N, C-alpha and C positions, 0 to 999 in steps of 0.2 A: 649510448655511454660513447663520451670523447677523451682524447690525450688532451694535455695541455701543459705546455713546457716544451724543453728540448733537452735532449742527453740522459742525465740520470734525474734531470728532476720533473720527467713526465709523471702524470699521475692520471688515474681515471677520474672522470668527470660525470656523473649523471644529474642531468638538469632539471628541475621542475619548471611548471609556467612561470614567466617573471610578469612583475607585477608593475603598475605604473609609477615612476617616480614625481610625478607632480598632479594635481588636480583644480579646475577652478572654483572659486566661491565668491559668493555674493557679498559685499561691504558696504557701508554708507561710510562715505570718505567727506572731514569737514576738512574743506581747505578754501584759505583765506575768507574764512567769517561765514562760509556756504557748505551744507550739506549734500551731497549728493550719490546717488547710489551708481556704483561700478562693479566690474568684475575683476580678479586677478588669480595668477597661478601661485597655488603654493606647494613647497615641498611634501612630499610622502614619507613616512615614517612607520616602520614596521618591527617588530619585536624579531630581533636575529640572535637565535641560539647556537653557538658553537658546542657540541658534541664530538668526546673522542674515546674511542671503545665503546660507544653505548652508554656513556656516562655524561649526563649536561656539564659543563664546565663554568659558562658564562652565557649572560643574555644583554646585547646593547639595542637600543633603539637607532635605527638605521637607515639610509635610505637603500630601499630594495634593489641595487643593481650591482655590477663586477662583483658578486660575493666568493667567487673563486679568490679573486685577488684579495679580497677583504679575508677570508678563512687565512690564506696562506701569509700575509704581513701580519694578521694577529698572532700567529701561531709561533711566527719568527722575533717579530717585537717584544712578547710574551717570554719569549726565552722557551717554550714548549719544545722548540724543534730547533736543530742547527743549522739544518739546510732542509728546502723544500723536497729533496731527495727522500725524505723519511716521511713523507705523506705519501701511503700507498693508493689511496681513493678519497675522494670529496664526493658526498652523494647531497641534494639540495633537496630537501623535502618540502613542500607547502603543506600548512596548516590552517585553518579558521584563523586560529588567534596567532598566527606567524610564519616566519621561516626556519627549518631546523637544518643547519648545514652539519653534516654528521661526517667526521673524518675517521679512515684510519691510519694508524702510524706501523710503523715496522716495530715489531714485538719487542726489541729491546726499550724503545722510547717509550711504547704504549704504559709498559712497569713504570719507569721511572716518571710518569705522568700521573701514573695511578697513587704511587706514594707520596708526590708532591701536593695534591690534591687535598690532602689533609691538614697543610700549613700555607692555603690561599690567604693572599692579602691583597684585595683589590686596589687599584689605583685610583690617586686621587682625583676627586670631580668628574669621575667617567658616569656619574648616571645612574645606569642600573646594570653595571656590570658587577657579576657574583650572585646575581639569581638566578636560581637554577630551576625556572619556569618560567614559560611564555603564557601561562595562567596571571602568574602574579603580575609580570610585567606590563600587560594589557588590563589591570584591574578595572572596574569602573571607577569614576570619580563619584565622591561623595556630593549629593544633591544641595543644591543652595537657590531654587528656585523660587523658595518663600520669602525669600528676602525684600524688603522694601525700601534697601538704602540706595541712594541716586546720587548723581555727580555731575557737573558740570562742565562745558568745554574747557573754561576758565581754571576750574579744578584741577582737570588732567593737565593742561598746559604747565598748571604750578606745581605737582606732583613731580612731574618729570625733571621739571627744573631744580628744584628743592632736593631731588635726590643726587641730582651731579653735583650739587653745591656740598653737601653734605657727607661725598665721599672721600673723607681724609686720604686712606688707603690709595685710593687711586689715581689724588691728586698728586703724591708724591711717586708712584710706581708706573701709572699708564698701562696698569696689567690686571685689575681683577676687576670683578664684578660687582654689582651693588641690589640690594635688596630694600625697600622701603616699605611704610605700613603706613596709609595716607588717611587722617579721617576728617571728613569734611566739618570745616568750620573751626577744625583744631590744625590740621595741616599735616605735614610730615612727620610723625610724631616717633617712629626707630626706625633706625639704618643699620645694615648690617652687610657685610663684603669679604668676599673670598675669590680666590682664583678660578674657581670652579661657581659656575653658575647655579646649581643644584646646592652646593654647598652655601651659599651665601641665602637662598632661599629657605634651606633648613635652618640654619642660624635664626633667621627673621622669626619663623616660626614658633621656636625657643623663644627666642626673646618676648614678644606678643604674649604669651603662655606667661611666664615671668613676671609680665609687669599688670597680670590680671586683664588686662582688655579682652575682651571680647573680639573672634574673629572676624566675625558676621560685622561687627562693628567700624570696618574700614577696608581700606582698599590697598590688594598687592602691588607693587609698583616695581618692576625690572629694568636692568641694562641690557638685557640678553633677547633672543628669539624664543618664543612659545614653544615650547615641545612637551609632549603628553605628561612627561614626569612633573612639568612644571605646574600643570593644572591640576594635576593628582595632591601637588604639594597642597595647593591653595584653598583645593575641595577641601582637604583634611584639616586646614585651618578654618574652615567655614567662612572666607572671603566670598561675597558676589561680584564682586569686579576685577582683573585682572589689568593692568596696563603694563605694555613694552615698548622699550624703542624700534624693537625688531621685527620681522614677519612671524606669524605662526606657521606649525606645520598644518596640513591638511587632518590629519591626527588629530591634534590637538583643537582643531577648530569643529570638530566633530563632538570631541571630549566635551568640551567647554560646552557648547548647544544643547546636550544631553542631560547636562549636570544642571542646567539652567543658570550658568555662570556669564556674564557679560564679558568679552572679550574685547579691549582695544589694543591696538597693535600698531605698529609703525607710526609711533607718536614723537614726532620732531617739532619742537617750539609748539606752536599754535596748532599744526596739524595734524590729524591722525585718522583712522581709520577703525569702525566698529563692524567686527565680523559676527558679535553674535548677541542676542537678547537688549538692542539697542535701546529699549524703554526705560532701562537705567540712566541713559544719558540726558539731559535736562536741555532742550537749547532753547 
């Protein structure tokens, strides 16, 4: 146990073993019309639970470092405390499913928080905020390995370009994410936008269902990085291929691989990298 902070802001902290913040993965990179194998480092994400007075408050997928700063900053920014001195102790407990950051608050603040929890509302676009168990946060992705859907390098480039072109709100604001549903031989048939990348994908899933299209018939294309919840959502839709303009996290790569999902990321122009199940990309 150590003391963190100075003066009245000192809190007792019990540390658990730390976790790696990044991991190496093998990819097939398509550059200048040539496919080559390579290795790259991707960021780790872990389910981080915040518990106050023994009760779970929220779970976020996050990088597993600087957890004391994260706990104090979250508590302050969410208005759960007014000053760091109201935190008596922080215990960081490692679990197979994630990390539980257990905070003990001074008595009067703890009582106020218990009353407030009955009226909680999650912030917009936060992903997994509000889920009150690590188990829910790390739920398995629905398998899609039986799908025979394929895509070509040209179609990957077309899907990414079309998504950018059809983001009307982003063209006005330059501030929103997009999610599109690309069907080979038809093109990008649906696009949805939102300030939150998870929200944009949720909207797209709803639109696909409302349109009567089968999720397994198309490719999910997004303008963001790929974290675990993005893979979970694509899996629930039934799409066997997901394309992103940014890189994935290590957890997302592992989850997509286990589910049989083809992950294409770092898709910029005609270049991209295949992280899992490359057999669906027909060169």
